[in-house]
N, C-alpha and C positions, 0 to 999 in steps of 0.2 A: 568430791574431786572420783572418776573413775580412774583408778590405777592402772598402765598400762602396763599387766600381768605380762601378756604374750608378747614384750620386749622386755621382760625383766626374769635374764637368768633362766629361760626354758619355761618357764609358767604360762600352763595355758587360762590360770585363774588361780582364784585363791585356796590355796591348800588348808588353811585354816577357818573359813567362815563358817558362822554358824548354821547357815540352814544347807549344808552338804551334805548331796544326794548320799543314798544310803550305800552305793558302790564304791564309796571312799573312805566307808566306816569299814575300820579293817575291827574284826574280832579278833580280839589278841590273843595270846595265848591262855590264860586262865578260863579264861570265857570258852574258849577251843576245850578244856578239859570238864568241863560242864555237860559237852553233847551227850555223851552216853545217858545220863542221869534222866537228860530232857529228852531225848527220843526212847528213853524207856516209860517217857509220863506218857507221851503220843499213843505207843502203843497198848500200856493198859490203862491209861486212862486216871484221872484222875485231878486233883489240884498242888498247883506248883508253887510256892510263894520267893521271890528273890527280892534280897535287901541290900539297901546301901546307901552309904550316907551321899548327901548334893554333890555332883558332879562324877560322881562315880562311872556313867556310863547303861545306868538300867534302862534309860530309853531309850537312846543309840540300841542297845540289845532289843527292846523289845520294838523297834523299828524294824532293824535288820531280820528278826524272828518272821514279822508280819509278811516281808519283803520275797524273802527266801520259800515260804508256804501258803503265800498268794499265788502261785504259780504252780503250785501242785493241786492235779487234777482230781487227789484223792481227798481232799481238803476245803472246808467252807470254812473261811477263817475271819474275823474281826479284829479291830484294835480301837480302843478307848482313850485315848490317848490323858485325857482326866477323870479319871474313873471316882470324884466325889461324888455317888450317891447319895440322896439324903435322907429315903429311906427301900422300904423290898421290891417298892410299884416302882420310883424311880429306879433302880439296878434294871427293872425285866423289862421296863418301856425301854432302855436306852441301851441294853445290848442290844432288845428285839429289834429296833430302829437299824444298828448297824450291820446286824443279820441282813436288812432287808424287809423285816415283816412290818405289819401298819402295829399302831399305838391300838390298844384296848381300853375301855372305857375302868373295868375292876383288873385289881393283881390276881386274879383267878384265872378270869379269861388272857390275860397277857402269858402266864405262863402257859396253859394250855396251847397259845399259840406258842408260845418257842416249842413245849415238847412235840407237837405234829412236826414244826419245822425239825427238831433234832430224830423222829423217826422214819422222813422221807429222804431226811439225808444219811441214815446208817443204811437205810433199803435201798438208797444207789450207791453203796459201800465206799462212800465216803465219811468222815468224821469231820466236825465241829470244833475248832480253836477258838477259845476266847481270849482275847490277850487285855490285860485289865492295870492302865498305867497312874502313877502317881495315886495308888488303892488305900493308900494312909490314910485320904482324905473320907474312904465312904465312911457312911452312918454302919454302927456293927449290926439293925437289922435290916442291913441288905444281904451279908453275909447268909441270910434265908436263901435267897435265891440262889447261889452258888451250892447250896445245900440241896435243894432240891430237883438244879441239875445234876449233882453228881450223883443223886441218888435212884435219878429215871434210866432203868434198865432197859433196852430192847433187845435181849439176847448175849448184850456187852456194854460196856461204861461207855457212851455215845459222846462226851464233852468232854473237851479236856481246857483248863481251866487254868489260868497262870497270870498271876499278880506279881506286878512291880510297887517296889515303893522303899519308903523309909524307914527306921529300923522301927519305929513305934506301930509300925503294922503289923509285928509278932504279936505287942499287947489286941491289937485289935483284936486277931484272929482268938486270942487265947479266951474272948469273951461270947468266942460263941464254940462252944466243945465240941464238939457235932461235925461241926466244919475244921477246927483244928484239928480232930484225928483224922482226917482223911487227907491232912494235907500228905503226899506224896515225895514230893521234894522240896526242900528247904535249903535256901542257898545264899551266903552273903558271899555279895564281890569284893574281893580286896582289893587293898589299892597296889599301882602297878611296880612290878618292878621297873629295874632301871632297864634292861631289854626288851622288855616288853614295851616301856614306852618310848625304847628308839624303836622299835618294829612300826609302831602306831602311825608313828609319826614322818618316818622314809613311806609307810605305805603311803600316805596322803599324799607326800612328797610327788613318788611318781605317778600316782596316778594324776596327779594335777602337771604332768610334764617332765618333772626335774628329777633323774637320774641320779645325776652326780650328787655329792654333800654340799650341802648350805649351810650344817653348824655345827662349830671344829668342836671335838671330844668333849674340854677343857667347859668351853659356855652349855653345852647339851646338860652336862655334869651338873650343875649349877643350877640351870632352868630346874630336870629334874629335882633337885634337891629344893628347890623352894616350894616347888608342886606340891610336896607331899606323897607322891606317887598317885596324884589324884589327875584325872582324865582331861577334865576342864581346865584345870589350872595349867596345865602343861598345853593344850593346844591354844589356852588366854596367853601366855606365855611368849608359844611363836607367832601367832596371830603378830601382838606387838615387836617381837622384834624384827619379821619380814616386814615389814610397815616402815621403823628406822632404819632397815638395810635398803628401802626403795629412799631415802630423803639422805642414804648416803653418798660416798663415791666407792664404800666397799663394795665385796664379794661375796662376804660370809658371813654368818654371825659369828663374830668372836666376844675372847668373855666382856671386855669390852660391855659388847651390845649386851650381853646377856647382864651383866650387874645395871647396867641399867632401865633393859626393861622388868627388873624384879625388883625396883623400887618404887615404880608404880603402882 
């Protein structure tokens, strides 16, 4: 059923949809605090590891970073949404394809193609950024590609690799001591605070056309409590509550609505 958002309390579309554009993804304060460390990673070169439980916003952060840096002329960036590399060859080939390089028949030739890309990019005063999402799924031997790219010096570190994954990714990196020793930034995404969660929800509502409050304070506190600060759960509850509102005569999400949707 087509939901008439334009006629519903000033919303021009779903504020809590699963496929929301990255411009509507607020990078909440905890992540903003990581910006300085990420900037150091880009400047110095190296490997970054960002971990978090399911629903903590790892993929949202990766997508946002890709959008931010893709518009930079000084950067060649690729984003691999599921870095489930089965082998070193698979990792080298997928990264190459993401950077616009053709597949090669051997691992050595694939790495040489990547290194040629790094050299030509650096010669053009540009950097290469590789974003790997769900990186906990890769085989241990795939880390050798990250190792080789890190070791490729061209008067400076040419490649910055940022891996996003669940907590078990830390154990994966520990299986390769040389790579683990080269992790320049290691971050764990925390649950949202109440104020950060509210900021995230208000931002989504605003970019969807709603500038007046839609959720009363008591209702939001309950939604936050039930979500335990997990961004995905907060958004899920808000989506359910908004849909509930569409089918009622209410004009705000109140405590009764919040209690109803947190039972689902």
